[in-house]
C-alpha positions in Angstrom: -108.2 42.5 136.5 -110.9 44.8 135.1 -108.8 45.0 131.9 -108.4 41.3 131.4 -112.5 40.9 131.9 -112.7 43.5 129.3 -110.4 41.8 126.7 -112.1 38.4 127.5 -115.2 40.1 126.8 -114.1 41.0 123.2 -112.5 37.9 122.7 -115.4 35.4 123.5 -117.9 38.3 122.1 -120.1 37.9 125.3 -120.4 41.6 125.4 -122.7 41.5 122.1 -126.1 40.0 123.6 -128.9 39.7 121.3 -130.7 42.5 123.0 -127.9 45.0 122.6 -127.9 43.6 118.8 -131.4 44.7 118.5 -130.9 48.1 120.6 -127.9 49.1 118.9 -129.4 48.3 115.5 -132.8 50.3 116.2 -130.7 53.3 117.4 -129.0 53.6 114.4 -132.0 53.0 112.2 -134.3 55.2 114.2 -131.1 58.4 113.6 -130.9 57.3 109.6 -134.4 57.6 108.9 -134.7 60.7 111.2 -131.6 62.2 109.2 -133.1 61.4 105.8 -136.7 62.7 106.5 -134.9 66.0 107.6 -132.5 66.3 104.5 -135.4 65.6 102.6 -137.8 68.3 104.4 -135.3 71.1 104.1 -134.6 70.8 100.5 -135.7 72.0 97.4 -137.8 69.8 95.4 -135.3 67.2 94.1 -132.2 69.6 94.9 -130.8 69.3 98.4 -129.7 72.3 100.7 -126.1 72.2 99.1 -127.4 72.5 95.5 -126.7 68.9 94.8 -129.6 66.8 93.4 -131.1 64.2 96.3 -129.2 61.2 95.1 -126.4 62.5 94.2 -124.6 59.9 91.6 -128.1 58.8 90.6 -128.7 61.9 88.7 -125.9 60.7 86.6 -127.8 57.5 85.7 -131.1 59.5 85.1 -129.4 61.6 82.5 -127.4 58.7 81.0 -130.7 57.1 80.8 -132.5 60.2 79.3 -129.6 60.2 76.6 -130.0 56.7 75.9 -133.5 57.1 75.3 -132.8 59.5 72.6 -130.7 57.1 70.9 -127.6 59.3 72.1 -126.2 56.4 74.1 -122.3 57.4 73.0 -122.7 60.8 74.5 -123.1 59.0 78.0 -119.2 59.0 77.8 -119.2 62.6 76.6 -118.5 64.5 79.9 -119.5 67.4 78.3 -122.7 66.2 76.7 -123.3 64.0 80.0 -122.8 66.9 82.0 -125.0 69.3 80.1 -127.8 67.1 80.5 -127.2 67.2 84.1 -127.7 70.9 84.1 -130.3 70.7 82.0 -132.3 68.4 84.3 -131.0 69.9 87.5 -129.8 73.4 87.2 -126.4 75.1 85.7 -124.8 74.8 89.3 -125.4 71.2 89.6 -121.8 69.5 90.1 -120.9 67.1 87.7 -121.5 63.3 88.7 -119.5 61.1 86.1 -120.5 57.8 84.1 -117.9 55.2 84.2 -120.3 52.0 83.8 -120.2 49.7 80.6 -123.3 49.9 78.2 -124.6 47.3 80.3 -125.9 49.8 83.3 -127.9 51.4 80.4 -130.3 48.6 80.8 -131.0 49.7 84.3 -130.6 53.4 83.8 -132.7 54.1 80.8 -135.9 52.6 81.9 -135.8 54.7 84.9 -135.5 57.4 82.8 -138.9 56.8 81.6 -139.9 58.2 85.1 -139.9 61.5 86.9 -136.6 61.9 89.0 -138.5 61.7 92.5 -140.1 58.3 91.5 -137.2 56.8 89.8 -134.8 57.4 92.6 -137.8 56.0 94.7 -138.3 53.0 93.0 -134.7 52.3 92.1 -133.5 52.4 95.7 -136.6 50.7 97.1 -136.7 47.5 95.0 -133.0 46.9 95.0 -133.0 47.4 98.9 -135.8 44.8 99.4 -133.6 42.6 96.7 -130.7 42.7 99.4 -133.0 42.1 102.4 -134.4 39.2 100.5 -131.0 38.0 100.1 -130.1 38.1 103.3 -133.1 36.5 104.6 -132.1 33.8 102.2 -128.8 33.3 103.4 -129.4 32.9 107.1 -132.5 30.7 106.2 -130.2 28.1 105.3 -128.7 27.7 108.6 -130.8 26.6 111.8 -131.9 30.4 113.4 -133.1 30.4 116.9 -136.3 32.2 117.0 -134.4 35.3 119.2 -132.3 35.6 115.9 -135.0 35.4 113.3 -136.7 38.2 115.2 -133.3 40.5 115.3 -131.8 40.1 111.6 -133.9 42.4 109.7 -133.1 45.6 112.1 -129.5 44.5 111.4 -129.6 44.1 107.8 -131.6 47.3 107.4 -129.4 49.6 109.9 -126.1 48.1 108.5 -124.5 51.7 108.2 -123.6 51.1 104.1 -127.2 51.0 103.7 -127.5 54.9 104.3 -124.7 55.8 102.5 -125.9 54.0 99.3 -129.2 55.8 99.9 -127.3 58.9 100.1 -125.5 58.5 97.1 -128.5 56.9 95.1 -125.8 54.2 94.3 -126.2 50.6 93.3 -124.6 49.0 96.2 -127.8 47.2 97.0 -128.2 45.9 93.5 -124.4 44.4 94.0 -124.9 42.9 97.4 -127.9 41.4 96.3 -126.8 39.6 92.9 -123.4 38.6 94.7 -125.4 37.1 97.2 -128.0 35.0 95.5 -125.0 34.1 93.1 -123.3 32.4 95.6 -126.8 31.1 97.4 -127.7 29.6 93.8 -124.3 28.1 93.1 -124.5 24.7 94.6 -128.5 23.6 93.4 -128.6 25.9 90.1 -125.0 26.5 89.0 -126.7 27.9 85.5 -128.6 30.4 87.5 -125.7 31.7 89.5 -123.6 32.2 86.2 -126.3 34.4 84.9 -126.2 36.6 88.3 -122.8 36.4 88.2 -122.7 37.9 84.8 -125.4 40.5 85.4 -122.6 42.0 87.7 -120.7 43.0 84.6 -121.2 46.9 85.2 -118.6 46.2 87.9 -115.8 44.8 86.1 -113.1 46.1 88.8 -114.8 43.6 90.8 -114.4 40.5 88.5 -110.6 40.1 89.8 -111.4 36.8 92.3 -114.4 35.5 91.3 -113.5 33.6 88.0 -110.4 31.9 89.3 -112.3 30.9 92.6 -115.1 29.5 90.1 -112.6 27.8 88.3 -110.3 26.5 91.7 -113.9 25.2 92.8 -114.5 23.0 89.9 -117.9 25.2 88.7 -117.6 24.8 85.1 -121.5 25.2 84.5 -121.7 28.5 86.4 -118.7 29.6 84.3 -120.2 28.7 80.9 -123.6 30.1 81.7 -121.8 33.4 82.9 -119.8 33.5 79.5 -123.0 33.1 77.6 -125.1 35.8 79.5 -122.0 38.7 79.3 -122.3 37.6 75.5 -126.1 38.4 75.2 -125.7 41.2 77.1 -123.1 42.8 74.9 -125.4 41.7 71.9 -128.4 43.1 73.3 -127.4 46.5 74.7 -125.6 46.7 71.1 -128.7 46.3 69.8 -130.4 48.8 71.9 -128.0 51.5 72.1 -125.7 51.0 69.2 -122.1 49.2 69.1 -121.0 52.9 69.3 -121.6 52.9 72.7 -119.2 50.2 73.3 -116.6 51.9 71.4 -117.2 54.9 73.3 -116.7 53.1 76.1 -113.5 51.4 75.1 -111.9 54.6 74.4 -112.7 55.9 78.0 -112.2 52.9 79.9 -108.7 54.5 81.3 -110.5 57.5 83.1 -111.6 55.7 86.3 -108.0 54.8 86.6 -106.6 58.1 86.1 -109.1 60.7 87.6 -110.5 58.4 90.5 -107.3 56.4 91.8 -104.0 58.4 90.5 -105.6 61.7 90.7 -108.0 60.9 93.5 -111.0 62.8 92.2 -113.6 61.6 94.4 -111.1 61.9 97.7 -109.0 58.9 99.0 -111.1 58.8 102.2 -114.1 57.8 99.9 -111.6 55.2 98.4 -111.4 51.6 100.7 -108.5 49.9 99.0 -104.4 49.4 100.0 -103.9 51.7 96.6 -106.1 54.6 98.7 -104.3 54.0 102.0 -100.8 54.5 100.3 -102.0 57.8 98.8 -103.8 59.0 102.0 -99.9 58.5 103.7 -98.0 60.4 101.2 -97.2 57.4 99.3 -96.4 58.0 95.3 -98.5 56.2 92.6 -95.7 53.4 92.0 -95.6 52.6 95.5 -99.7 52.3 95.6 -99.8 50.3 92.7 -97.1 47.9 94.2 -99.0 47.5 97.4 -102.1 47.2 96.1 -100.7 44.2 93.8 -99.2 42.8 96.5 -102.4 42.6 98.5 -104.6 41.4 95.6 -102.1 38.7 94.7 -101.9 37.5 98.3 -105.5 37.5 98.5 -106.7 35.8 95.6 -104.3 33.3 96.0 -105.6 32.4 99.4 -109.1 32.9 97.9 -108.5 30.5 95.4 -106.9 27.6 97.8 -109.9 28.0 99.9 -112.3 27.6 97.0 -110.3 24.5 96.0 -110.0 22.8 99.7 -113.1 23.3 101.4 -116.5 22.3 101.6 -118.0 24.8 103.4 -120.1 26.8 101.2 -120.9 29.8 103.4 -117.3 30.1 104.1 -116.4 29.9 100.6 -119.2 32.7 99.7 -117.6 35.0 103.0 -114.3 34.4 101.8 -115.0 35.6 97.9 -117.2 38.5 99.2 -114.7 39.8 101.3 -111.2 38.9 98.8 -113.3 41.0 96.0 -113.2 44.1 98.2 -109.5 43.6 98.9 -108.6 42.5 96.0 -109.8 45.8 93.9 -107.9 49.2 94.2 -111.5 50.8 93.1 -113.6 50.1 96.3 -116.0 53.1 97.3 -117.6 53.4 100.6 -121.2 52.5 99.4 -119.3 49.2 97.9 -118.9 48.3 101.7 -122.4 46.9 101.0 -120.8 43.6 100.2 -119.9 43.0 103.6 -123.8 42.7 104.4 -124.0 39.2 102.9 -120.6 38.5 103.8 -121.5 38.8 107.5 -124.4 36.9 107.0 -122.6 34.3 105.2 -119.9 34.4 108.4 -122.8 34.2 110.9 -124.0 30.9 109.3 -120.7 29.6 109.7 -120.7 30.1 113.1 -124.4 29.2 113.9 -123.2 25.9 112.4 -119.8 25.4 113.4 -119.3 27.3 116.0 -117.7 31.1 116.5 -114.0 30.9 117.4 -112.0 33.7 119.6 -113.0 37.3 118.7 -115.3 36.4 115.7 -118.3 38.2 117.3 -116.4 41.2 118.0 -115.1 41.4 114.2 -118.0 40.9 113.1 -119.4 44.0 114.8 -116.3 45.9 113.5 -117.3 45.0 110.2 -120.9 46.0 110.8 -120.2 49.5 112.3 -117.3 50.5 110.1 -118.8 52.0 106.9 -120.4 54.6 109.2 -116.7 56.0 110.6 -114.6 55.1 107.2 -114.8 58.2 105.7 -114.5 60.6 108.5 -112.0 58.4 110.5 -109.9 58.6 107.1 -110.1 62.3 106.6 -109.4 63.4 110.2 -106.8 60.9 111.1 -105.5 59.4 107.9 -106.3 55.9 109.2 -107.6 53.8 106.4 -110.4 52.0 109.0 -112.3 50.0 106.2 -109.3 48.8 104.7 -108.3 47.2 108.5 -111.7 46.1 109.4 -112.0 44.1 105.9 -108.7 42.4 106.1 -109.2 41.4 109.8 -112.3 40.1 108.8 -110.6 38.4 105.8 -108.2 36.9 108.4 -111.1 35.7 110.3 -112.4 33.6 107.1 -109.2 32.5 106.4 -108.3 30.9 109.9 -111.7 29.6 109.6 -110.7 27.6 106.6 -107.4 26.6 108.3 -109.1 25.4 111.3 -111.4 23.2 109.4 -108.5 21.7 107.1 -106.4 20.8 110.2 -109.7 19.0 111.8 -110.4 17.2 108.5 -106.7 16.1 108.5 -107.1 14.7 112.2 -110.0 12.9 111.3 -108.4 11.5 108.4 -105.2 10.3 110.7 -107.9 9.0 113.5 -109.3 6.7 110.9 -105.6 5.7 109.2 -104.4 5.1 112.9 -108.0 2.6 113.2 
């Protein structure tokens, strides 16, 4: 009987009360803050105890920005020159942090390189984190929030474990999640602004597999036009500022991420959260990994396009697009799971508007905590926890679309019968 009761709690989500949500979030937040404070306290200036720059990946952005400021943007794509600049800034023993971004991202990196490293890192992470939090608040404001939830959302969003992963790496997950969420929020009322925001995400080309097709299926022509014009403008601006040779150098090295990160697993397959990485963790060869990833990508893109064509629930469509973007790309790192932040918020809005279905609340809770465990679980057991949770969350969104579609069809049948 007890097992039946536990399963019922998991199914209906009754175990996750608002009091527990608030308590769990505050505990994770406190532990995260204490951990970061302690790590910084025992560091030697900008270098941590492991001899790495604080903010690890941000050191790559900072070095690239400094080269761009000296009219050497093309050198960013020369690993030797880029690494030499990192060693000059952070010491000869610092590990190399590669740069695989198109020149568009230099528009962020170059201004930050004008500042001292600690200030640049703090400003970069602080402002982009505030942007992410503002977008989460805007998503939830679109639904009717009970007063208790209005008091709870901010510790949940701030304590989301992907936040700490992003902070630890000094990465761009906050900016990506903020731009993606803001574009989806603006889509219905301000399609041109939405297109511009989507275009600003062009520094993450691996996330462009689903978005254009979904927008086409949804008939978002003004958004698409604005995105195309904005991307062209960004290419023109970066060419004028950093030289056309920066784009030439980027084009010549565009295959490196695929070869080094995916096929050779330079960052470690446990950090990658894709079907491709799961096959590689399990010992599958590269050909099999591409085959499985291709199957997953086609299935996800097809279902996302179908939902964007038939659904009228913008919150549901937004969640579908965010989660599908993660599943369709083979190159998804654990800090990219920041996209789950706005996806969870959109699904909460769906639940508040039309009701939560069986297992919804439990799955949303699993998606929230998953980034904390994905890397360690994959390393220790070979289980791709991140991929499993993201896939389960996507199935949940598709189920909502199917049930909503069935409800619409039933209503039409009743009208026809009358």
